[in-house]
LUMVEX-575404 format. One record per residue: x negated, z, y negated of N, C-alpha, C in turn; residue in one letter. Coordinates in steps of 0.2 Angstrom, whole numbers, plus 5000, padded with zeros to 4 digits. Example, Ala and Ser with C-alpha at 12.3 -4.5 7.8 and 13.67 -1.06 7.14 Angstrom:
BEGIN
493450395028493850395022493450395016a/493650355011493250365005493650395000s/
***
This chain:
BEGIN
494449125090494449155097494949215097l/495249225102495749275102495549335107i/495549395104495349455108495949505108f/496049535113496649585114496349645117i/496549705114496349775116496649785123p/496249805128496449825135496049885137v/496449925140496149985144496149975151r/495649995155495649995162495750065165i/496250075168496450145171496350195166d/496650185160496650235154495950255151q/495450205152494850215149494850195142g/494250195139494250175132494450105131k/494750095125494950025123494349975123p/494449915126493949865126494349795123l/493949755121494249695118494049635123l/494649605126494549555131494749495128f/494349435129494449375126495049335130e/495549305127496049275130495749205131l/495649185138495349125140495749085145d/496049035142496548995147496148955152s/495448945151495048905155494748945161s/494749015160494449065165494849065172a/494549065177494849065184495149135185a/494849185182495049255184494949305178a/495349355178495249405173494649455175t/494249475171493549505173493349555167s/492949595169492649645164491849635165v/491549645159490849645159490549705163d/490049695166489749755170489549815166p/489349805160489149855155489749895153g/490349875154490949905152491449925158y/491149915164491549925170491650005171s/492250025173492250095174491750125180p/491550185179491050205184491450225190t/491150235196491450245202491850305203a/491650365199492050425200492750415196p/492750365191493450355188493850305191n/493450255195493850205198493550205205s/493850235210493550245217493550175220p/493950125218493950055221493350015218g/492950035213492449995210491849975215a/491649915214491049895218490649855213t/490149815215489749785210490049725208d/490549695211490849635209491649635208s/491949685210492649695209492949765209v/493449775205493749835205494449825208i/494649865213495249865217495749905214r/496349875214496949915212496949965206n/496749925201496749955194497349945190c/497349975184497949965179497649945173l/497849885170497649865163498249885159l/498049915154498549945148498449905142t/498949865140498849825134499449855129l/499349845122499849865118500549855120p/500949905122501649895124501749875131g/501249875135501349855142500849875147m/500949875153500449895158500549845164q/499949825166499849765171499449785177l/499749805183499349825189498949765191p/498349775193497949725196497649745203m/497749695208497549715214496749705214s/496449665210495749655210495549625203a/495049665200494849645193494049625194l/493849565193493249545194492749575189a/492149585191491649615187491049565186v/491049535180490549475178490449475171a/489849455169489549455162489549385160g/489449375153489249315150488649315146k/488049295149487449305146487349285139n/487649225137487449195130488049205125d/488549245127489149255123489049285116f/488649335116488449375110488049325105g/487549295108487149245103487549195101s/488049165105488449105102489049125098q/489249185099489849205095489749255090t/489249295090489049355086489549415088g/489849415094490249465096490049495103l/490149555104489949585110490449565115l/490249545121490749525126490849585130y/491549595131491749655135492249635141q/492549575141492949555146493349495145g/493749465150494149405149494849415152t/495349385149495949385152496049305154l/496049295161496049235163496649205167g/496649165172497149125175497649175178a/497449235181497949275184498349315179d/498049315173498449345167498949295165f/498749235164499149185161499749165166f/499649175172500149155177500649205178n/500549265175501049315176501549335170r/501349295164501649315158501849245154l/502249255149502349205144501949235138v/501449195136500949215131501049165124i/501349205119501449165113500849185108v/500449135106499949135101500149105095v/500149155090500249125083499649135079n/499249075079498649075075498649095068y/499149065064499249085057499349155056l/499749185060499849265059499349305063r/498949275067498449305071498749365075q/499249345079499649385083499749355090t/499749395095499949375102500549415105v/501049385107501549415110501649395117q/501749445122501849445129502549455131l/502749415136503449415138503549415146y/504049445148504149435155504449365156d/504149325161504449255162505149255164p/505449305167506149305170506649315164a/506449335158506849345153506749305147t/506149275147505949235141506349175140f/506649165134506949105131506649075125t/506549015124506248985118506848955114y/506848975107507448945103507148905097s/506448895097506148865091506248795091g/505848765086505948685085505348655088t/504948685092504348655094504448605100g/503948575103504048525108503748555114k/504048545120503848575126503548515130s/502948535133502548485137502548515144f/502548465149502448485156501648505157p/501548555160500848575161500648555168a/500048515168499748505175499048545174t/498648545180498148595180497548555183f/496948575180496248555183496048625186l/496048635192495948705195496448745193g/496248795189496748845186496848835179t/496548785175496548775168497148725167a/497548745162498148695160497848635156p/498248575158498048515155498648495151l/498548455145499048425141498948355140i/499448315139499248245138499248235130r/498748185128498748175121498548095120a/498748075114498548005112498048015107k/497547965107497047965101496847895100f/496547895094496247825091495547845089e/495047805092494347805090494247745086v/493947755080493747695076493447645080p/493747585079493447525082493747515089g/494247555091494447545098495247555098h/495547525103496247535104496447605105r/497047625104497347685105497347705113a/497147765115497147785122497547845123m/497647865129498047925131497647955137e/497648015137497248055143497448125143a/497248155148497348235149496748265146s/496948325143496448365140496548445142f/496048475144496048545145496248585139e/496648635139496848675134496448735135v/495948745130495448805131495448845125n/495748905126495748955120495148985119t/494648985123493949015122493448965120a/493648905118493248855115493448855107l/492948865103493048875096493048805092d/492748755096492748685093493448655093a/493548595090494248565090494448525096a/494048475097494148425102493448405105i/493348415111492748395114492848345120v/492548285119492548235124491948245129f/492148235135491648235141491248165141s/490648175144490248115145490548075150k/490748105156491048065161491648025159a/492048045154492648015152492447955147y/491947965142491747915138491347855141t/490947875146490647825150491147785154e/491647815157492047785162492547735157a/492647755151493047705147492747665142h/492047675142491647625138491747635131r/491747695129491647705121491247765120f/490947775115490447825114490347835106s/490047895105489847905097489447855094s/489147815098488747755095489147705091w/489747705093490247645091490547655084h/490447715081490747735074490347785071f/490447805065490047855061490047925064k/489447945067489448015069488748045067t/488748115068488148145066487848185072i/487248185073486948225079486848295076a/487148345080487048415079486848455085v/486748515084486648565089487148615088s/487548625093488148675093488048725099y/487848785097487648835103488148835108p/488848835107489248845112489348785117q/489148725115489148665119488548635121l/488448615127487848585130487248635130d/487348695130486848745129486448735123a/486748715117486348705111485948635111g/486048595116485648525116486048485111a/485748425109486048375104486648355107k/487248355102487848325104488048285097i/488548245097488748205092489448225089f/489548235082490148245079490448185075f/491048165076491348115072492048125071g/492348085067493048095065493448035069r/493948055073494448015076494947985070l/495247935072495747905067496347955067k/496647965073497148005074497148045081t/497448105082497548135088498248165088f/498548145094499348155094499548195100q/499848245099500248285105500948275104l/501248235108501948225107502148195101g/502548225097502748195090502348215085p/501748255086501348285081500648245081y/500548215075499948175074499548205069t/498948215070498448245065497948185063v/497848185057497448125054496748155054q/496248105056495548115055495248185057e/495448205063495148275066494448265068p/494048315068493348305070493348315078v/492948275081492848275088492148285090a/491948315095491348325097491248285104a/490648245104490548205110489948235114f/490148265119489648305123489248255127s/488648275128488248235132488248255140q/488648305141488748325148489548325149s/489748375153490548375154490848445153n/491148455147491448515146491948545150p/492248505154492748525159492448535166v/492748575169492448595176492548535181k/491948525184491948465189491848395187g/491748395180491648325177492148275179g/492748285180493248245182493348185176d/493248125178493248075173493948055171a/494448075174495148065172495348115167t/494948165166495148215161494648205155v/494948185149494548165143494048215141a/494248285141493848335138494248395137g/494148435132494548495130494748495123a/495348535122495548555115495448625114i/495148645109494948715108495348745102g/495148805100495448845095495448805088a/494948765086494948745079495548685079d/495748665084496348615084496948655085f/496948705090497548735092497848785086l/497348805081497548845076498048815071r/498248745072498748715068499448735071r/499548765076500148775080500248845082f/500948865083501048915087501048885094i/500648915099500548895106500848945111v/501348915115501648955120501448935127i/501048985130500848965137501348995142f/501848955144502348975149502148945156d/501548965158501348935164501648955170l/502049015171502449025176503048975177p/503248935172503648885172503348815171h/502648815172502248755171502448715165q/502448745159502548715153502148745147r/501948705142501648725136502148705131l/502248745126502648735120502248745114i/502248695109501848695103502348685097i/502148725092502648715086502148725080e/502148665076501648665070501748725065p/501248745062501248795057501048765050n/500948805045500848785039500148755038l/499648765043499048725043498948665047e/499548635049499548575053499248515050f/499348505043499048455040498448465036n/498148525037497548545034496948495036k/496548475031496048425033495448465036f/495248435042494748475046494048465042a/493748525042493048525039492548555045e/491948525045491448545050490948585046e/490448615049489948645046489448595043d/489348615036488948565032488248585030m/488048645033487448665032486848635035s/486948595040486448565044486048615048g/486348675049485948725053486348745059l/485948755064486248785070485948855071s/486448905071486248975070486549015076i/486149065079486349115084486249185082v/486549225085486549295083486049335088a/485649375085485149415090485149485088k/484749525091484749595090485249635093g/485149705093485549745097486249745094s/486349735087486949735084487149665082n/486849615084487049545083487049525076l/486649555072486549545065485949505062k/485549485067484949445066485149375067t/485249335061485449265062484949215061f/484749195067484149155068484349075068e/483949035065484048965064483748935070i/484048905075483748875081483748795080v/484048765076484048695075484148675067r/483748625065483848605058484048535058v/484648505056484748435057484448395052q/484048345054483648305049484148265044p/483848255038484248225033484748265029g/484748325030485248375027484948415022t/485348445018485048485012484548545015s/484748575021484348625024483648595026a/483648535028482948505030482548485024a/482948465019482548445013482348505009s/482648565010482448625006481948665010n/481648635016481148665019481348725024g/481948725026482148775031481848755038i/481648805042481348785048481648825054h/481548795060481848825066481448895066e/481748945068481449015069481549055062g/481749025057481949065051482549105052d/482549165048483049215049483449215042i/484149205043484549215036484649285035i/484349315030484349385028484949405024a/485249355020485749365016486049295013g/486649305010486949245007487249265000v/487049234995487149254988486949334987d/487449374986487249444985487449484991t/487649454997487849495002487249495008e/487049555010486549555015486849535022a/486449505026486649485033486949545037a/486649605036486949665040487649675038a/487949645033488649655031489049605033d/488749555037489149495038489249485046m/489649435048489649425055489449345056t/489249325062489149255063489749215062l/490349225064490949185062491049175055p/490949235051491049235044490549185040a/489949195043489349155040489549075041l/489749065047489848995049490448965045r/490949005043491548985040491348965032n/490849005030490548985023490348915023l/490048895028489748825028490248775029f/490848795029491348745030491748735023r/491448765018491848765011491548705007q/491848645007491548585004491448604996v/490848584994490748594986490448654985g/490348704989490048764987489348764988h/489048804983488248814983488148884985k/487648894990487548964992486748974991y/486549034989485849054989485749094996k/485349065000485149095006484449125005l/484449195007483849225008483549215015l/482949185015482649165021482049205022i/482049235029481449275031481049235036e/480349235034479949195039479249235039r/479049245045478449285046478349345041n/478849385040478849445036478949435029g/478949375027479049355019479749325018k/480049335012480649305011480649255005t/481049205005481149155000481849144999q/482049114993482749094992482849024992e/483348994995483448924996484148914994v/484348864990485048844988485248784992v/485848794995486148744999486848724996l/486948664995487548634993487948604999e/488548625000488948605006489248535004m/489048485007489248415007489448395014k/490048355014490248335020489748285023r/489648295030489148255034489548205037l/490148215039490548165042491248155038i/
***
């Protein structure tokens, strides 16, 4: 996920999430400037304010004030604000996932001279769509539009409306049932590997896809297959040139990297005032975690020699994607601790 430092009317720096699916730029109520500092502030909107980003200033006639209740527990990061459609529509935004940089350009002067592929952008509401071809095991190749969602950390998510309309589902090939806090509010979904997923000339072999039991795109439009998130976009430099209604993607050195998914069998959320209490909310049956007696409600107090207080939820989840690794988890339950060894083996 992508966060950019932003000041509102020269206030303290905040980290705003870059969210191509959000209808508007907004700030969390807890970080909204007070009325004396921003005379135009109300409960739901700040009028005529100035956003200051590194190297640029962006006047806003209206900045929404809105929170995200589950953001901290799902990501392990404090939510402070969002850069949404009104931000994307005014700039050319170049996201280099490999270098972890974002560059912003004036659309009137931007020119692209790289070797990437340009795609016409269509929209579902304010969210950009891109056409993709894909092969599901046991089915013919298909083509559909997908929402491009920089605030989704999964790779590819199919909506229930689309899979039902086209009569294919996770039951037709090897999948695993998992709980993913960011999707379907943590309810059971299914993960499986597609044969291929193709954007223009760029084909990725065996990417992991999530099959939602609801509709991850707004409105449940059955003509939109689902969403492409950060775990797939990280294979590219992604250029959002929405003022000219186009997307440009250029492969990076991770383009052919084999996709790995969480192998722990654990669904974990972050709790506590500092989001350092890592609670297990689901244990997947048939996994090492289940066979080692880990329970829902257990707390991960440490991994190997590192205390949980020194970790972040994204870093913890990344450990569980390292195939072949064994980790000693310090588990806390009812005030007592025990050590459990988990080996990371591919589940799909």
